[in-house]
Each structure stands twice: as C-alpha cells, then as structure tokens.
Steps between C-alpha positions, in 0.01 A plus 500: 500500500576560133563851373158485337334417831691776680388772256142373516520520880617861472206585272266345758664696786620185672838503672768368261818319616692796356423801280511389135658713229475568129778728377558644153791681335547707186735358238788721613460407866461131416825502306683649799361226722593224256857627489513523879376145553672356191181348358324495163155557646361605839225248580698304758660813646172683560293198611178688417153370587299573183467320169388749234294329230478708184452420132747276320606776259580747777390862522696656211664383180827651377462675163855640472700805606413451867131535418231257612135450412248377754195287424280811468721631219668771709867562414743565785841659449731348763822670394511704821254338741600135463219360716183666368588749230334801341200470269539581131194603300133485585273201436183711543572847355131596519246467780327198349548123477454472122701213359660399829495136604630365833788250489449125454403297803675204663655235281566134566864597555397749771312232691784250461749761621299566817461131579870433445593795725273375779636147474859629517436717811205347688598651836473867390201735530343526154422844364365585156611857416326746269725803467385837365157359572254789454581873527861436399393286207259774393769770494750275324248468219372857495785703653493636854422864426224418249345251744500756779313742272268220386383448860337841470440550128421146381371303803299253288816406311691448827224274634506300175879473505515389863215255448683345204818464705312351795316253278838383373636474856198298610557256217866470603400439862250230403767318302749527787238368743498171311824434689567458871607859564473695825477864399446737210730802521407823322757771430361851446669818628244763606706712738776756511701626794195690624156366411347340193598587145137538392354592841254293707184612322613387156653182646167404655307587185719320247740256670307364797207340306741309278705376796181382667415293192835323468560455874161326526609234251808424710316504834212286370762237416627508860836656409689800637530841337822702532602822332805712432428873485779750555457828680275656762184289457408400854182713485365219277565210737149482646347498150742229388443285808124524444532342154735223608860618508718276718852640464650835402845569356739694493421666837731801458621652829579831330131561429327277758514451875575129489473456876158664525360329191609154616316553830195665339442220250613200705270210423366669185792575267845344475799701383802413285798735485593783734881525492593844368639495147510880473702573814627216718620254237686742269620747764491326838774313681504123538393541863204715393395244241516220757307704758218585256483138383481369857228752586285384207553136591396570859177663376423199281563216743129458580396479136372737234841594363740382227843660511648681201652830403232748393584438135746309285843588638679746271858486380604802706467297823843401641560127492566507875146625562347236273685223678411647840123471459523163323707357786274653763176365359646155434645479851145439628520142368840415648 
C-alpha cells in the first residue's frame, strides 16, 4: 500500500499495515534535528505521510524587520515567536465591514503549484490546509478582545464577518477540489486548557452554522474533512461528527482522555496527535517518550489513528527525546 492508501484506510477505520504518522516541528526544533542528522532538510528523515497543498505564494510575505503580511493584510511580528508571530495593528478597528475586501482567489500559478506537487509526490495523502480558518481569522482582523465583546454587543457584525470569511473559504475549497486531493484541513483554535474560549453557547450560535456550510462542500465532493483545534474541545465532537468531520488534531493528552475518546468515537472519528508536548517530550526521559509512543501506536493498530506529537515539537525538547519517538514510530516498518 502507498502512504496515501494507508492514511485513507485509517480514515475509513480499516486496519492499516502500520500506524501512519505526520509530524511537525517549530523552526528551532527543526534546526536541532537538522544538525543532529547532518541534513539540509528533514523530508527523508521524517518520512511523513501527508502532502500539504497550499497556495504558490505561501501563507505570509516578508515585509522587513522580521515582520510578515498574510493574504488578508494582517501583519505579524515574528521577532520573538519565529513560527507564528504577534499581530500588529487592527484591520477592522470598528464593528463593521465598511471598505473591507477579502483577498484574491486562486491564480493560475496556484493551480500549477498544486499539480506539480502532486506529480512530485504521488504516493502521499493529499491535504489542502486552510489555517486560521474562521474564528481565528476573525480575531486576527478585529482583535481578540474586541471580537469577544462583539459576540455580545454586535452579533450582526460577527455573523457578517464570519459569513464573509466562510464564503472566501468555500471559494478556496472549490478551487482546491479541481485537483485530486483527499482532504481539506481547517485550522481554528477554539479551546483553552479548560473548556472553550467563547463557551459552547456562543460557539453553536456563531461558529457551528459556518462550519456546517463549508464542511458540506467538502463532503458533497466525496472528500474528507479534518481539523486542528487546540485545547479542551471534546464537548464539540458529536456536533462536529454530525456535520462531517473525519479526523481531529491535535488530540492533547493534557486536556483530553485520549484512551477514552479513542474508544468512544471508534468508527466515527479518527484522531491525529496525542503524544504530550507539554509534559512528556520536554520533561520526560527517553524511556518515558518511547513508552508513551508505543502506547499510542498500540491504540491505533486497528485504524482510526495517525501518530504525532500533540502539536509542532518545540525547541525546548531534548534532541534525545525527538529521536526516540521518531525511531520508535519508524520501527513499525522495519
């Protein structure tokens, strides 16, 4: 089986020949790994199973002084946080959409880039990612505190803002679906260490209807839906399954009972992640890292699970612990 076929089998809850993996690292952690292995880039070392198919121009453009601008016009200062950054300014200083226009759509270069990527890696599972896809995109434009107040004080504006963002996402999805992709992956953090940032009532009033709209486009095309949403969000799983979610990431063991949730949703929802990035990886021993990795692999042997740390591995993780889980997961194929 190809890697693509193995991940598809996992999504369908069929028994794979081994548990597939898709592992990410922050810039600092990646540099440590490159030095350890003596390589310029990590593709061959990691042997991941996904091909991520984004736009040709990438997510952000460098505008100088470690500052980047994304396609929505948001400026990110990456002088401290090298991977994401901190927002400068406010695209929507008032609770209205006057004068705001969404970014341009796909270009010929975007389509050519996707086709070239697929042709270069035909054996990988093909995911089209939309990061900061709804709630996160809204607060990057409006500011988090103002948006939180807008939920209560300006609900019509929030509905208009989220509808505008979703319309844009739907257009992006339709363009991506012109290619032979497998999955559309939405990134949108709703949780914190305990519960939802906006609470379940507001989530169901504002976020859920928009998700239902965009998920339907993907499902009607016969493709998979996966999401990344950090924090304690498992109270939403039934709602998300009902509108077509196939796979959830990052599956954080610090805020979720990964064992119970895997059993509870077997056959309905696949999981991607699960290895502790808050405790085990930065502070555990090599033996503890190996033991937690082996436990997750044992849970996923019958399908419904893709191995990964619960988030991009940070630079504070000892190199020995990084190598330990990489070796353990890759040993399945030997």
